[in-house]
N, CA, C and O atoms as a GROMACS GRO file, in nm:
protein
  592
    1MET      N    1  -1.701  -0.309  -1.700
    1MET     CA    2  -1.607  -0.255  -1.605
    1MET      C    3  -1.468  -0.252  -1.668
    1MET      O    4  -1.427  -0.348  -1.733
    2ASP      N    5  -1.394  -0.140  -1.648
    2ASP     CA    6  -1.260  -0.128  -1.703
    2ASP      C    7  -1.166  -0.228  -1.637
    2ASP      O    8  -1.181  -0.259  -1.519
    3PRO      N    9  -1.070  -0.278  -1.713
    3PRO     CA   10  -0.972  -0.369  -1.652
    3PRO      C   11  -0.887  -0.292  -1.550
    3PRO      O   12  -0.874  -0.170  -1.558
    4ALA      N   13  -0.830  -0.365  -1.457
    4ALA     CA   14  -0.744  -0.303  -1.356
    4ALA      C   15  -0.624  -0.239  -1.424
    4ALA      O   16  -0.574  -0.289  -1.525
    5ALA      N   17  -0.579  -0.127  -1.367
    5ALA     CA   18  -0.463  -0.058  -1.422
    5ALA      C   19  -0.340  -0.148  -1.412
    5ALA      O   20  -0.315  -0.210  -1.308
    6ARG      N   21  -0.263  -0.154  -1.520
    6ARG     CA   22  -0.135  -0.224  -1.518
    6ARG      C   23  -0.034  -0.122  -1.468
    6ARG      O   24  -0.006  -0.024  -1.536
    7THR      N   25   0.021  -0.147  -1.350
    7THR     CA   26   0.108  -0.049  -1.286
    7THR      C   27   0.252  -0.096  -1.282
    7THR      O   28   0.281  -0.208  -1.237
    8ALA      N   29   0.340  -0.010  -1.329
    8ALA     CA   30   0.484  -0.033  -1.319
    8ALA      C   31   0.535   0.048  -1.201
    8ALA      O   32   0.522   0.170  -1.199
    9ILE      N   33   0.594  -0.020  -1.103
    9ILE     CA   34   0.652   0.049  -0.988
    9ILE      C   35   0.802   0.055  -1.008
    9ILE      O   36   0.869  -0.047  -1.020
   10LEU      N   37   0.854   0.177  -1.012
   10LEU     CA   38   0.995   0.199  -1.039
   10LEU      C   39   1.070   0.218  -0.907
   10LEU      O   40   1.134   0.321  -0.885
   11ALA      N   41   1.062   0.117  -0.821
   11ALA     CA   42   1.127   0.123  -0.689
   11ALA      C   43   1.136  -0.018  -0.633
   11ALA      O   44   1.063  -0.107  -0.674
   12ARG      N   45   1.226  -0.037  -0.540
   12ARG     CA   46   1.243  -0.166  -0.472
   12ARG      C   47   1.142  -0.181  -0.359
   12ARG      O   48   1.086  -0.083  -0.310
   13GLY      N   49   1.119  -0.307  -0.319
   13GLY     CA   50   1.047  -0.333  -0.195
   13GLY      C   51   0.897  -0.339  -0.204
   13GLY      O   52   0.829  -0.321  -0.103
   14PHE      N   53   0.842  -0.364  -0.321
   14PHE     CA   54   0.698  -0.377  -0.337
   14PHE      C   55   0.665  -0.517  -0.388
   14PHE      O   56   0.747  -0.581  -0.454
   15GLU      N   57   0.545  -0.563  -0.356
   15GLU     CA   58   0.500  -0.694  -0.404
   15GLU      C   59   0.441  -0.682  -0.543
   15GLU      O   60   0.376  -0.584  -0.577
   16GLU      N   61   0.465  -0.784  -0.621
   16GLU     CA   62   0.407  -0.789  -0.754
   16GLU      C   63   0.276  -0.867  -0.751
   16GLU      O   64   0.252  -0.946  -0.660
   17SER      N   65   0.193  -0.843  -0.853
   17SER     CA   66   0.068  -0.917  -0.870
   17SER      C   67   0.043  -0.931  -1.019
   17SER      O   68   0.131  -0.901  -1.100
   18ASP      N   69  -0.074  -0.976  -1.055
   18ASP     CA   70  -0.107  -0.990  -1.198
   18ASP      C   71  -0.099  -0.856  -1.271
   18ASP      O   72  -0.062  -0.852  -1.388
   19THR      N   73  -0.132  -0.748  -1.203
   19THR     CA   74  -0.137  -0.617  -1.268
   19THR      C   75  -0.030  -0.520  -1.220
   19THR      O   76  -0.026  -0.405  -1.264
   20VAL      N   77   0.056  -0.564  -1.131
   20VAL     CA   78   0.163  -0.480  -1.078
   20VAL      C   79   0.298  -0.548  -1.099
   20VAL      O   80   0.316  -0.664  -1.062
   21ARG      N   81   0.391  -0.475  -1.160
   21ARG     CA   82   0.527  -0.525  -1.178
   21ARG      C   83   0.624  -0.423  -1.119
   21ARG      O   84   0.604  -0.302  -1.129
   22VAL      N   85   0.730  -0.476  -1.056
   22VAL     CA   86   0.832  -0.391  -0.994
   22VAL      C   87   0.956  -0.389  -1.082
   22VAL      O   88   1.006  -0.493  -1.124
   23PHE      N   89   1.004  -0.268  -1.109
   23PHE     CA   90   1.124  -0.246  -1.189
   23PHE      C   91   1.220  -0.160  -1.108
   23PHE      O   92   1.223  -0.038  -1.124
   24PRO      N   93   1.299  -0.223  -1.019
   24PRO     CA   94   1.382  -0.148  -0.926
   24PRO      C   95   1.492  -0.064  -0.992
   24PRO      O   96   1.544   0.028  -0.929
   25ARG      N   97   1.527  -0.093  -1.117
   25ARG     CA   98   1.629  -0.014  -1.186
   25ARG      C   99   1.567   0.102  -1.264
   25ARG      O  100   1.636   0.168  -1.342
   26GLY      N  101   1.439   0.126  -1.246
   26GLY     CA  102   1.372   0.235  -1.318
   26GLY      C  103   1.315   0.187  -1.450
   26GLY      O  104   1.290   0.068  -1.468
   27TRP      N  105   1.293   0.281  -1.541
   27TRP     CA  106   1.232   0.249  -1.670
   27TRP      C  107   1.333   0.173  -1.755
   27TRP      O  108   1.441   0.224  -1.785
   28THR      N  109   1.297   0.052  -1.794
   28THR     CA  110   1.383  -0.035  -1.872
   28THR      C  111   1.303  -0.089  -1.990
   28THR      O  112   1.184  -0.062  -2.002
   29ASP      N  113   1.369  -0.165  -2.075
   29ASP     CA  114   1.297  -0.230  -2.186
   29ASP      C  115   1.190  -0.324  -2.132
   29ASP      O  116   1.082  -0.335  -2.190
   30ALA      N  117   1.220  -0.391  -2.021
   30ALA     CA  118   1.121  -0.482  -1.961
   30ALA      C  119   0.998  -0.405  -1.913
   30ALA      O  120   0.885  -0.452  -1.928
   31ALA      N  121   1.020  -0.287  -1.857
   31ALA     CA  122   0.906  -0.204  -1.814
   31ALA      C  123   0.823  -0.161  -1.935
   31ALA      O  124   0.700  -0.162  -1.930
   32ALA      N  125   0.889  -0.124  -2.041
   32ALA     CA  126   0.818  -0.083  -2.163
   32ALA      C  127   0.737  -0.198  -2.220
   32ALA      O  128   0.624  -0.178  -2.265
   33ARG      N  129   0.794  -0.321  -2.220
   33ARG     CA  130   0.721  -0.438  -2.271
   33ARG      C  131   0.598  -0.469  -2.185
   33ARG      O  132   0.500  -0.523  -2.236
   34PHE      N  133   0.602  -0.436  -2.057
   34PHE     CA  134   0.488  -0.458  -1.968
   34PHE      C  135   0.369  -0.369  -2.008
   34PHE      O  136   0.255  -0.402  -1.977
   35ARG      N  137   0.396  -0.260  -2.074
   35ARG     CA  138   0.294  -0.165  -2.122
   35ARG      C  139   0.200  -0.120  -2.010
   35ARG      O  140   0.080  -0.145  -2.015
   36PRO      N  141   0.255  -0.052  -1.909
   36PRO     CA  142   0.172  -0.008  -1.797
   36PRO      C  143   0.074   0.101  -1.838
   36PRO      O  144   0.099   0.178  -1.931
   37THR      N  145  -0.036   0.106  -1.766
   37THR     CA  146  -0.131   0.216  -1.784
   37THR      C  147  -0.117   0.318  -1.671
   37THR      O  148  -0.176   0.426  -1.676
   38SER      N  149  -0.040   0.282  -1.569
   38SER     CA  150  -0.004   0.370  -1.457
   38SER      C  151   0.141   0.341  -1.421
   38SER      O  152   0.190   0.230  -1.441
   39ILE      N  153   0.208   0.443  -1.367
   39ILE     CA  154   0.342   0.420  -1.315
   39ILE      C  155   0.352   0.483  -1.177
   39ILE      O  156   0.281   0.578  -1.145
   40ALA      N  157   0.442   0.428  -1.095
   40ALA     CA  158   0.466   0.479  -0.962
   40ALA      C  159   0.615   0.475  -0.935
   40ALA      O  160   0.685   0.383  -0.979
   41GLY      N  161   0.664   0.574  -0.864
   41GLY     CA  162   0.805   0.577  -0.830
   41GLY      C  163   0.841   0.707  -0.762
   41GLY      O  164   0.756   0.794  -0.743
   42SER      N  165   0.967   0.719  -0.727
   42SER     CA  166   1.014   0.845  -0.667
   42SER      C  167   0.998   0.957  -0.769
   42SER      O  168   0.990   0.932  -0.889
   43VAL      N  169   0.993   1.078  -0.721
   43VAL     CA  170   0.983   1.193  -0.810
   43VAL      C  171   1.101   1.193  -0.908
   43VAL      O  172   1.085   1.222  -1.026
   44GLU      N  173   1.220   1.160  -0.857
   44GLU     CA  174   1.339   1.158  -0.943
   44GLU      C  175   1.324   1.054  -1.054
   44GLU      O  176   1.356   1.082  -1.170
   45ALA      N  177   1.277   0.935  -1.021
   45ALA     CA  178   1.259   0.830  -1.122
   45ALA      C  179   1.155   0.871  -1.226
   45ALA      O  180   1.172   0.843  -1.345
   46LEU      N  181   1.049   0.936  -1.182
   46LEU     CA  182   0.944   0.979  -1.275
   46LEU      C  183   0.994   1.090  -1.366
   46LEU      O  184   0.966   1.089  -1.486
   47LEU      N  185   1.067   1.187  -1.310
   47LEU     CA  186   1.120   1.297  -1.391
   47LEU      C  187   1.223   1.246  -1.492
   47LEU      O  188   1.236   1.301  -1.601
   48ALA      N  189   1.296   1.141  -1.456
   48ALA     CA  190   1.396   1.083  -1.547
   48ALA      C  191   1.330   1.022  -1.670
   48ALA      O  192   1.398   0.996  -1.770
   49MET      N  193   1.202   0.997  -1.665
   49MET     CA  194   1.132   0.936  -1.778
   49MET      C  195   1.098   1.036  -1.889
   49MET      O  196   1.037   0.998  -1.989
   50ALA      N  197   1.136   1.162  -1.871
   50ALA     CA  198   1.104   1.265  -1.970
   50ALA      C  199   1.160   1.232  -2.108
   50ALA      O  200   1.106   1.278  -2.209
   51ARG      N  201   1.267   1.154  -2.114
   51ARG     CA  202   1.328   1.122  -2.244
   51ARG      C  203   1.257   1.008  -2.317
   51ARG      O  204   1.290   0.978  -2.432
   52TYR      N  205   1.161   0.943  -2.252
   52TYR     CA  206   1.089   0.831  -2.312
   52TYR      C  207   0.948   0.875  -2.351
   52TYR      O  208   0.890   0.964  -2.289
   53GLU      N  209   0.896   0.813  -2.454
   53GLU     CA  210   0.757   0.838  -2.491
   53GLU      C  211   0.673   0.726  -2.433
   53GLU      O  212   0.670   0.615  -2.485
   54VAL      N  213   0.604   0.757  -2.323
   54VAL     CA  214   0.523   0.657  -2.254
   54VAL      C  215   0.380   0.709  -2.250
   54VAL      O  216   0.354   0.819  -2.202
   55GLU      N  217   0.288   0.627  -2.299
   55GLU     CA  218   0.147   0.664  -2.295
   55GLU      C  219   0.081   0.592  -2.178
   55GLU      O  220   0.089   0.470  -2.166
   56LEU      N  221   0.016   0.670  -2.092
   56LEU     CA  222  -0.056   0.615  -1.978
   56LEU      C  223  -0.204   0.648  -1.991
   56LEU      O  224  -0.241   0.744  -2.059
   57GLN      N  225  -0.288   0.568  -1.927
   57GLN     CA  226  -0.432   0.595  -1.930
   57GLN      C  227  -0.489   0.627  -1.792
   57GLN      O  228  -0.598   0.683  -1.783
   58HIS      N  229  -0.417   0.592  -1.686
   58HIS     CA  230  -0.476   0.607  -1.554
   58HIS      C  231  -0.414   0.717  -1.469
   58HIS      O  232  -0.475   0.822  -1.449
   59ALA      N  233  -0.293   0.695  -1.418
   59ALA     CA  234  -0.236   0.792  -1.324
   59ALA      C  235  -0.086   0.774  -1.309
   59ALA      O  236  -0.030   0.671  -1.346
   60VAL      N  237  -0.025   0.876  -1.252
   60VAL     CA  238   0.114   0.873  -1.207
   60VAL      C  239   0.109   0.885  -1.056
   60VAL      O  240   0.040   0.971  -1.003
   61ILE      N  241   0.182   0.798  -0.987
   61ILE     CA  242   0.188   0.804  -0.840
   61ILE      C  243   0.331   0.837  -0.802
   61ILE      O  244   0.424   0.761  -0.830
   62ALA      N  245   0.348   0.952  -0.737
   62ALA     CA  246   0.480   0.998  -0.696
   62ALA      C  247   0.502   0.962  -0.550
   62ALA      O  248   0.428   1.006  -0.462
   63PHE      N  249   0.605   0.882  -0.524
   63PHE     CA  250   0.640   0.844  -0.387
   63PHE      C  251   0.726   0.954  -0.325
   63PHE      O  252   0.827   0.995  -0.382
   64THR      N  253   0.685   1.000  -0.208
   64THR     CA  254   0.761   1.100  -0.134
   64THR      C  255   0.772   1.054   0.010
   64THR      O  256   0.730   0.944   0.045
   65ASP      N  257   0.828   1.140   0.094
   65ASP     CA  258   0.825   1.114   0.237
   65ASP      C  259   0.776   1.241   0.306
   65ASP      O  260   0.751   1.342   0.240
   66LEU      N  261   0.763   1.237   0.435
   66LEU     CA  262   0.705   1.350   0.508
   66LEU      C  263   0.789   1.477   0.498
   66LEU      O  264   0.737   1.586   0.519
   67HIS      N  265   0.917   1.463   0.468
   67HIS     CA  266   1.005   1.580   0.467
   67HIS      C  267   1.043   1.626   0.327
   67HIS      O  268   1.105   1.732   0.313
   68ALA      N  269   1.008   1.553   0.226
   68ALA     CA  270   1.038   1.589   0.087
   68ALA      C  271   0.914   1.562   0.004
   68ALA      O  272   0.900   1.455  -0.056
   69ARG      N  273   0.825   1.658   0.001
   69ARG     CA  274   0.696   1.643  -0.066
   69ARG      C  275   0.707   1.681  -0.213
   69ARG      O  276   0.805   1.741  -0.256
   70LEU      N  277   0.607   1.646  -0.290
   70LEU     CA  278   0.600   1.675  -0.432
   70LEU      C  279   0.582   1.826  -0.451
   70LEU      O  280   0.488   1.886  -0.397
   71ARG      N  281   0.672   1.886  -0.527
   71ARG     CA  282   0.665   2.030  -0.554
   71ARG      C  283   0.568   2.057  -0.669
   71ARG      O  284   0.555   1.976  -0.761
   72ASP      N  285   0.500   2.172  -0.663
   72ASP     CA  286   0.403   2.207  -0.767
   72ASP      C  287   0.463   2.207  -0.908
   72ASP      O  288   0.398   2.156  -1.000
   73PRO      N  289   0.585   2.261  -0.930
   73PRO     CA  290   0.640   2.257  -1.067
   73PRO      C  291   0.663   2.113  -1.116
   73PRO      O  292   0.643   2.084  -1.234
   74ASP      N  293   0.704   2.024  -1.026
   74ASP     CA  294   0.723   1.885  -1.066
   74ASP      C  295   0.590   1.818  -1.097
   74ASP      O  296   0.581   1.741  -1.193
   75ARG      N  297   0.487   1.846  -1.018
   75ARG     CA  298   0.353   1.792  -1.043
   75ARG      C  299   0.304   1.838  -1.181
   75ARG      O  300   0.252   1.757  -1.258
   76GLU      N  301   0.320   1.965  -1.210
   76GLU     CA  302   0.275   2.020  -1.338
   76GLU      C  303   0.351   1.956  -1.455
   76GLU      O  304   0.292   1.922  -1.557
   77PHE      N  305   0.482   1.940  -1.438
   77PHE     CA  306   0.564   1.879  -1.542
   77PHE      C  307   0.519   1.736  -1.568
   77PHE      O  308   0.504   1.696  -1.684
   78LEU      N  309   0.497   1.658  -1.463
   78LEU     CA  310   0.454   1.519  -1.477
   78LEU      C  311   0.316   1.512  -1.543
   78LEU      O  312   0.291   1.425  -1.628
   79TRP      N  313   0.226   1.603  -1.504
   79TRP     CA  314   0.092   1.607  -1.565
   79TRP      C  315   0.105   1.634  -1.716
   79TRP      O  316   0.041   1.566  -1.797
   80GLN      N  317   0.187   1.732  -1.752
   80GLN     CA  318   0.205   1.765  -1.895
   80GLN      C  319   0.273   1.650  -1.970
   80GLN      O  320   0.237   1.621  -2.084
   81MET      N  321   0.370   1.587  -1.906
   81MET     CA  322   0.446   1.482  -1.972
   81MET      C  323   0.362   1.358  -2.001
   81MET      O  324   0.371   1.300  -2.109
   82PHE      N  325   0.278   1.318  -1.904
   82PHE     CA  326   0.202   1.194  -1.919
   82PHE      C  327   0.055   1.215  -1.955
   82PHE      O  328  -0.009   1.123  -2.005
   83GLY      N  329   0.001   1.334  -1.929
   83GLY     CA  330  -0.138   1.362  -1.963
   83GLY      C  331  -0.240   1.291  -1.877
   83GLY      O  332  -0.355   1.272  -1.918
   84VAL      N  333  -0.199   1.250  -1.757
   84VAL     CA  334  -0.290   1.184  -1.663
   84VAL      C  335  -0.271   1.247  -1.524
   84VAL      O  336  -0.170   1.312  -1.499
   85PRO      N  337  -0.368   1.229  -1.436
   85PRO     CA  338  -0.355   1.287  -1.302
   85PRO      C  339  -0.232   1.234  -1.228
   85PRO      O  340  -0.190   1.120  -1.247
   86VAL      N  341  -0.177   1.319  -1.143
   86VAL     CA  342  -0.061   1.285  -1.061
   86VAL      C  343  -0.106   1.283  -0.916
   86VAL      O  344  -0.164   1.379  -0.867
   87PHE      N  345  -0.078   1.172  -0.849
   87PHE     CA  346  -0.112   1.158  -0.708
   87PHE      C  347   0.014   1.132  -0.628
   87PHE      O  348   0.105   1.062  -0.673
   88GLU      N  349   0.018   1.186  -0.509
   88GLU     CA  350   0.132   1.170  -0.420
   88GLU      C  351   0.100   1.067  -0.312
   88GLU      O  352  -0.011   1.061  -0.260
   89GLN      N  353   0.199   0.987  -0.280
   89GLN     CA  354   0.188   0.894  -0.167
   89GLN      C  355   0.313   0.910  -0.081
   89GLN      O  356   0.425   0.894  -0.129
   90CYS      N  357   0.293   0.943   0.048
   90CYS     CA  358   0.404   0.953   0.142
   90CYS      C  359   0.431   0.814   0.199
   90CYS      O  360   0.341   0.749   0.253
   91LEU      N  361   0.556   0.771   0.186
   91LEU     CA  362   0.594   0.639   0.235
   91LEU      C  363   0.687   0.653   0.355
   91LEU      O  364   0.765   0.747   0.364
   92GLY      N  365   0.676   0.558   0.444
   92GLY     CA  366   0.764   0.550   0.559
   92GLY      C  367   0.863   0.438   0.542
   92GLY      O  368   0.881   0.386   0.431
   93PRO      N  369   0.929   0.399   0.651
   93PRO     CA  370   1.025   0.289   0.644
   93PRO      C  371   0.960   0.162   0.588
   93PRO      O  372   0.846   0.130   0.619
   94GLY      N  373   1.036   0.091   0.504
   94GLY     CA  374   0.983  -0.032   0.445
   94GLY      C  375   0.870  -0.009   0.348
   94GLY      O  376   0.790  -0.099   0.323
   95ASN      N  377   0.863   0.111   0.291
   95ASN     CA  378   0.758   0.149   0.195
   95ASN      C  379   0.618   0.144   0.254
   95ASN      O  380   0.520   0.126   0.182
   96GLN      N  381   0.608   0.160   0.385
   96GLN     CA  382   0.477   0.164   0.451
   96GLN      C  383   0.406   0.292   0.409
   96GLN      O  384   0.464   0.401   0.414
   97LEU      N  385   0.279   0.279   0.367
   97LEU     CA  386   0.201   0.395   0.326
   97LEU      C  387   0.162   0.476   0.449
   97LEU      O  388   0.092   0.426   0.537
   98VAL      N  389   0.208   0.601   0.455
   98VAL     CA  390   0.182   0.690   0.568
   98VAL      C  391   0.062   0.779   0.537
   98VAL      O  392  -0.027   0.797   0.620
   99ALA      N  393   0.059   0.835   0.415
   99ALA     CA  394  -0.051   0.923   0.373
   99ALA      C  395  -0.062   0.917   0.221
   99ALA      O  396   0.038   0.898   0.151
  100ALA      N  397  -0.184   0.934   0.172
  100ALA     CA  398  -0.208   0.929   0.028
  100ALA      C  399  -0.297   1.046  -0.012
  100ALA      O  400  -0.394   1.079   0.056
  101GLU      N  401  -0.262   1.107  -0.123
  101GLU     CA  402  -0.340   1.218  -0.173
  101GLU      C  403  -0.479   1.170  -0.213
  101GLU      O  404  -0.494   1.066  -0.277
  102CYS      N  405  -0.580   1.247  -0.176
  102CYS     CA  406  -0.716   1.206  -0.208
  102CYS      C  407  -0.745   1.224  -0.356
  102CYS      O  408  -0.678   1.301  -0.426
  103GLU      N  409  -0.844   1.154  -0.403
  103GLU     CA  410  -0.878   1.158  -0.545
  103GLU      C  411  -0.921   1.295  -0.591
  103GLU      O  412  -0.911   1.326  -0.710
  104ALA      N  413  -0.969   1.380  -0.500
  104ALA     CA  414  -1.011   1.515  -0.535
  104ALA      C  415  -0.897   1.615  -0.518
  104ALA      O  416  -0.919   1.736  -0.532
  105HIS      N  417  -0.776   1.567  -0.489
  105HIS     CA  418  -0.658   1.653  -0.469
  105HIS      C  419  -0.683   1.757  -0.360
  105HIS      O  420  -0.640   1.872  -0.373
  106GLN      N  421  -0.751   1.717  -0.253
  106GLN     CA  422  -0.782   1.807  -0.143
  106GLN      C  423  -0.690   1.790  -0.023
  106GLN      O  424  -0.712   1.854   0.080
  107GLY      N  425  -0.590   1.707  -0.033
  107GLY     CA  426  -0.498   1.689   0.078
  107GLY      C  427  -0.441   1.549   0.082
  107GLY      O  428  -0.470   1.465  -0.003
  108MET      N  429  -0.360   1.527   0.184
  108MET     CA  430  -0.295   1.398   0.205
  108MET      C  431  -0.364   1.329   0.321
  108MET      O  432  -0.346   1.367   0.436
  109HIS      N  433  -0.444   1.227   0.291
  109HIS     CA  434  -0.515   1.153   0.396
  109HIS      C  435  -0.421   1.058   0.468
  109HIS      O  436  -0.346   0.983   0.405
  110VAL      N  437  -0.426   1.063   0.600
  110VAL     CA  438  -0.342   0.977   0.682
  110VAL      C  439  -0.395   0.835   0.674
  110VAL      O  440  -0.516   0.812   0.682
  111CYS      N  441  -0.305   0.742   0.658
  111CYS     CA  442  -0.340   0.599   0.654
  111CYS      C  443  -0.298   0.539   0.786
  111CYS      O  444  -0.185   0.492   0.800
  112GLY      N  445  -0.386   0.539   0.883
  112GLY     CA  446  -0.353   0.490   1.017
  112GLY      C  447  -0.334   0.606   1.111
  112GLY      O  448  -0.412   0.701   1.109
  113LEU      N  449  -0.231   0.598   1.194
  113LEU     CA  450  -0.204   0.703   1.292
  113LEU      C  451  -0.123   0.816   1.230
  113LEU      O  452  -0.044   0.794   1.137
  114VAL      N  453  -0.143   0.938   1.281
  114VAL     CA  454  -0.062   1.052   1.236
  114VAL      C  455   0.082   1.026   1.280
  114VAL      O  456   0.106   1.001   1.398
  115PRO      N  457   0.176   1.031   1.188
  115PRO     CA  458   0.315   1.003   1.223
  115PRO      C  459   0.370   1.101   1.325
  115PRO      O  460   0.344   1.221   1.316
  116SER      N  461   0.445   1.051   1.423
  116SER     CA  462   0.499   1.137   1.528
  116SER      C  463   0.598   1.238   1.472
  116SER      O  464   0.616   1.344   1.532
  117GLU      N  465   0.664   1.209   1.360
  117GLU     CA  466   0.762   1.303   1.303
  117GLU      C  467   0.698   1.415   1.221
  117GLU      O  468   0.768   1.505   1.175
  118TRP      N  469   0.567   1.411   1.201
  118TRP     CA  470   0.499   1.516   1.124
  118TRP      C  471   0.498   1.643   1.207
  118TRP      O  472   0.447   1.644   1.319
  119ASP      N  473   0.556   1.751   1.153
  119ASP     CA  474   0.564   1.876   1.229
  119ASP      C  475   0.465   1.982   1.179
  119ASP      O  476   0.473   2.098   1.219
  120GLY      N  477   0.375   1.943   1.093
  120GLY     CA  478   0.273   2.034   1.044
  120GLY      C  479   0.143   2.015   1.120
  120GLY      O  480   0.139   1.950   1.225
  121GLU      N  481   0.038   2.071   1.066
  121GLU     CA  482  -0.094   2.062   1.126
  121GLU      C  483  -0.169   1.941   1.071
  121GLU      O  484  -0.133   1.885   0.967
  122VAL      N  485  -0.273   1.903   1.142
  122VAL     CA  486  -0.360   1.793   1.099
  122VAL      C  487  -0.502   1.846   1.091
  122VAL      O  488  -0.555   1.897   1.190
  123GLU      N  489  -0.564   1.835   0.975
  123GLU     CA  490  -0.702   1.878   0.953
  123GLU      C  491  -0.792   1.759   0.979
  123GLU      O  492  -0.774   1.653   0.918
  124ARG      N  493  -0.888   1.774   1.069
  124ARG     CA  494  -0.972   1.661   1.105
  124ARG      C  495  -1.116   1.673   1.053
  124ARG      O  496  -1.198   1.584   1.077
  125GLU      N  497  -1.146   1.781   0.983
  125GLU     CA  498  -1.280   1.796   0.926
  125GLU      C  499  -1.292   1.710   0.801
  125GLU      O  500  -1.193   1.680   0.735
  126LYS      N  501  -1.415   1.671   0.769
  126LYS     CA  502  -1.440   1.587   0.652
  126LYS      C  503  -1.390   1.658   0.526
  126LYS      O  504  -1.412   1.778   0.507
  127CYS      N  505  -1.323   1.583   0.441
  127CYS     CA  506  -1.264   1.635   0.318
  127CYS      C  507  -1.371   1.653   0.209
  127CYS      O  508  -1.478   1.593   0.215
  128GLY      N  509  -1.339   1.736   0.112
  128GLY     CA  510  -1.428   1.756  -0.002
  128GLY      C  511  -1.450   1.630  -0.083
  128GLY      O  512  -1.548   1.620  -0.157
  129CYS      N  513  -1.360   1.531  -0.070
  129CYS     CA  514  -1.375   1.405  -0.144
  129CYS      C  515  -1.471   1.311  -0.072
  129CYS      O  516  -1.509   1.207  -0.126
  130GLY      N  517  -1.510   1.348   0.050
  130GLY     CA  518  -1.603   1.265   0.127
  130GLY      C  519  -1.536   1.182   0.236
  130GLY      O  520  -1.605   1.124   0.319
  131SER      N  521  -1.404   1.177   0.237
  131SER     CA  522  -1.333   1.098   0.338
  131SER      C  523  -1.327   1.172   0.471
  131SER      O  524  -1.311   1.294   0.475
  132SER      N  525  -1.341   1.098   0.577
  132SER     CA  526  -1.328   1.158   0.711
  132SER      C  527  -1.190   1.130   0.772
  132SER      O  528  -1.166   1.163   0.888
  133ALA      N  529  -1.098   1.069   0.694
  133ALA     CA  530  -0.962   1.045   0.743
  133ALA      C  531  -0.892   1.179   0.762
  133ALA      O  532  -0.907   1.268   0.679
  134PRO      N  533  -0.814   1.194   0.869
  134PRO     CA  534  -0.741   1.320   0.889
  134PRO      C  535  -0.650   1.350   0.770
  134PRO      O  536  -0.604   1.258   0.702
  135ARG      N  537  -0.624   1.480   0.747
  135ARG     CA  538  -0.536   1.523   0.638
  135ARG      C  539  -0.416   1.598   0.695
  135ARG      O  540  -0.429   1.674   0.790
  136LEU      N  541  -0.302   1.574   0.635
  136LEU     CA  542  -0.180   1.645   0.674
  136LEU      C  543  -0.178   1.781   0.607
  136LEU      O  544  -0.203   1.793   0.487
  137VAL      N  545  -0.148   1.885   0.686
  137VAL     CA  546  -0.140   2.021   0.634
  137VAL      C  547  -0.001   2.073   0.668
  137VAL      O  548   0.039   2.073   0.785
  138GLU      N  549   0.072   2.118   0.568
  138GLU     CA  550   0.208   2.165   0.593
  138GLU      C  551   0.206   2.294   0.675
  138GLU      O  552   0.122   2.380   0.654
  139ARG      N  553   0.300   2.305   0.767
  139ARG     CA  554   0.310   2.419   0.857
  139ARG      C  555   0.323   2.550   0.780
  139ARG      O  556   0.257   2.648   0.816
  140LYS      N  557   0.406   2.555   0.675
  140LYS     CA  558   0.426   2.679   0.602
  140LYS      C  559   0.295   2.729   0.542
  140LYS      O  560   0.273   2.850   0.532
  141LEU      N  561   0.207   2.636   0.500
  141LEU     CA  562   0.077   2.676   0.446
  141LEU      C  563  -0.012   2.733   0.556
  141LEU      O  564  -0.085   2.830   0.535
  142VAL      N  565  -0.006   2.672   0.674
  142VAL     CA  566  -0.085   2.720   0.787
  142VAL      C  567  -0.039   2.859   0.828
  142VAL      O  568  -0.122   2.947   0.853
  143MET      N  569   0.094   2.880   0.836
  143MET     CA  570   0.148   3.010   0.875
  143MET      C  571   0.115   3.118   0.771
  143MET      O  572   0.084   3.231   0.808
  144ALA      N  573   0.120   3.083   0.642
  144ALA     CA  574   0.088   3.179   0.536
  144ALA      C  575  -0.059   3.219   0.545
  144ALA      O  576  -0.092   3.337   0.527
  145ALA      N  577  -0.146   3.125   0.572
  145ALA     CA  578  -0.289   3.156   0.583
  145ALA      C  579  -0.316   3.242   0.705
  145ALA      O  580  -0.400   3.332   0.700
  146ALA      N  581  -0.246   3.217   0.814
  146ALA     CA  582  -0.266   3.294   0.937
  146ALA      C  583  -0.218   3.438   0.921
  146ALA      O  584  -0.274   3.529   0.983
  147SER      N  585  -0.115   3.461   0.838
  147SER     CA  586  -0.063   3.596   0.822
  147SER      C  587  -0.139   3.675   0.717
  147SER      O  588  -0.119   3.796   0.705
  148ALA      N  589  -0.226   3.610   0.642
  148ALA     CA  590  -0.300   3.680   0.534
  148ALA      C  591  -0.417   3.759   0.590
  148ALA      O  592  -0.490   3.823   0.515
   0.00000   0.00000   0.00000
């Protein structure tokens, strides 16, 4: 069995463990010495890492919120920069996980109740990844599909 991913979180307010270290000031020498196989942080913190040569083996996790989602050009740039899959996680107050992108990249699965501030649609059919958790669907995507 592969060892657990060593994850560097480039944000405040997360708990550390044997395989998770928090670097609230972003990518630092200490983060580099930790030699993470995955990194997580805001889109801005991840994009700022373009000047560093960091080799990852597992994934990049981009923290967003319900109103500022990961843009396709940023996802593509991060994929090219690190050479590993990019997953989005929507966080609420206190870094509470609101929704997480499924492993098959088929949507954002709600973790718990659908947030009251979500103004898009909610897909309740079983996802292609096998999860039956509801998925958040952005309103603009729903409107574009309806007009096609």
